GUTOR-396368 format. One record per residue (C-alpha): x, y, z. Coordinates in pm, whole numbers, padded with zeros to 5 digits, always signed. Layout:
BEGIN
XYZ ...
This chain:
BEGIN
-01727+01963-01280 -01937+01767-01031 -02316+01779-01011 -02545+01606-00766 -02829+01401-00910 -03070+01609-00704 -02952+01928-00880 -02996+01819-01243 -03347+01956-01282 -03252+02289-01123 -02958+02352-01359 -03154+02246-01668 -03455+02463-01582 -03245+02760-01479 -03054+02774-01808 -03377+02736-02006 -03579+02991-01812 -03323+03260-01734 -03102+03292-02041 -03238+03415-02373 -02989+03270-02620 -02974+03232-02996 -02755+03057-03249 -02448+02877-03123 -02510+02975-02762 -02856+02822-02775 -02719+02504-02936 -02458+02471-02660 -02732+02508-02399 -02937+02237-02572 -02631+02010-02580 -02584+02072-02204 -02949+02000-02127 -02940+01681-02336 -02630+01566-02146 -02800+01638-01815 -03106+01453-01944 -02895+01140-01989 -02785+01166-01626 -03145+01232-01521 -03247+00908-01695 -02977+00721-01500 -03103+00881-01179 -03461+00773-01257 -03343+00415-01313 -03156+00420-00981 -03464+00570-00811 -03689+00298-00951 -03439+00034-00835 -03458+00188-00485 -03836+00185-00491 -03838-00180-00598 -03586-00261-00325 -03799-00093-00055 -04151-00168-00180 -04382-00459-00128 -04387-00670-00447 -04671-00880-00585 -04642-01244-00694 -04504-01131-01033 -04230-00917-00876 -04406-00591-00961 -04432-00302-00717 -04758-00299-00519 -04933+00034-00571 -05143+00185-00293 -05472+00333-00417 -05394+00311-00790 -05566+00556-01023 -05744+00454-01345 -05404+00421-01518 -05261+00198-01246 -05032+00475-01123 -05003+00575-00763 -04787+00553-00454 -04565+00247-00407 -04631+00044-00093 -04300+00117+00083 -04223-00127+00365 -03990+00100+00564 -04049+00464+00459 -03766+00598+00678 -03507+00363+00524 -03636+00451+00177 -03612+00827+00244 -03259+00781+00374 -03150+00584+00067 -03322+00830-00167 -03152+01126+00005 -02818+00950-00037 -02892+00902-00408 -02993+01268-00451 -02659+01376-00300 -02457+01137-00517 -02242+01322-00769 -02157+01255-01130 -01879+01419-01325 -01910+01630-01638 -01567+01584-01788 -01369+01896-01872 -01238+01734-02188 -01202+01839-02549 -01550+01707-02633 -01720+01929-02376 -01480+02223-02394 -01668+02450-02633 -02005+02381-02470 -01882+02450-02117 -01684+02761-02207 -01970+02911-02411 -02214+02850-02125 -01970+02992-01873 -01944+03308-02085 -02325+03335-02117 -02367+03302-01741 -02084+03542-01655 -02211+03805-01899 -02579+03768-01814 -02719+04125-01814 -02992+04051-01560 -02996+04209-01216 -03083+03951-00952 -03231+03985-00606 -03371+03757-00340 -03403+03388-00423 -03313+03453-00788 -02978+03600-00677 -02900+03287-00478 -02993+03067-00773 -02774+03271-01007 -02485+03241-00761 -02527+02861-00754 -02509+02845-01133 -02204+03075-01138 -02027+02855-00883 -02092+02545-01091 -01918+02697-01392 -01643+02896-01222 -01301+02742-01233 -01359+02516-01533 -01050+02455-01744 -00830+02650-01499 -00579+02366-01472 -00452+02443-01822 
């Protein structure tokens, strides 16, 4: 199963907000979301590396912030915004693999069942989102 870094938040939120689960099914969803959270943390590190690569740095090597708020947070001073956007888009489209191995087997199959048997009726944007989630899980463990 391949997921793009830019899709992590969508899949996590969708499973949390659209499936009312209890017991084992809920635990499998939490395990899935925790696994995606680990990949999200990697993505955030890569994103910060990109920002540092494209931003103006001060004498200490820290990112220069444009119009910092009272906490020092704000927009990084990006030298070439177009190059940064291009690199960020490339990162968002980069895929990672969720292994279809014995460790993930139960989690993936339980979630696939929950999604396939979801009793909701979908329309409009929600129908397209449901279809995207279904496509992610369809075909797992079919090589066996």
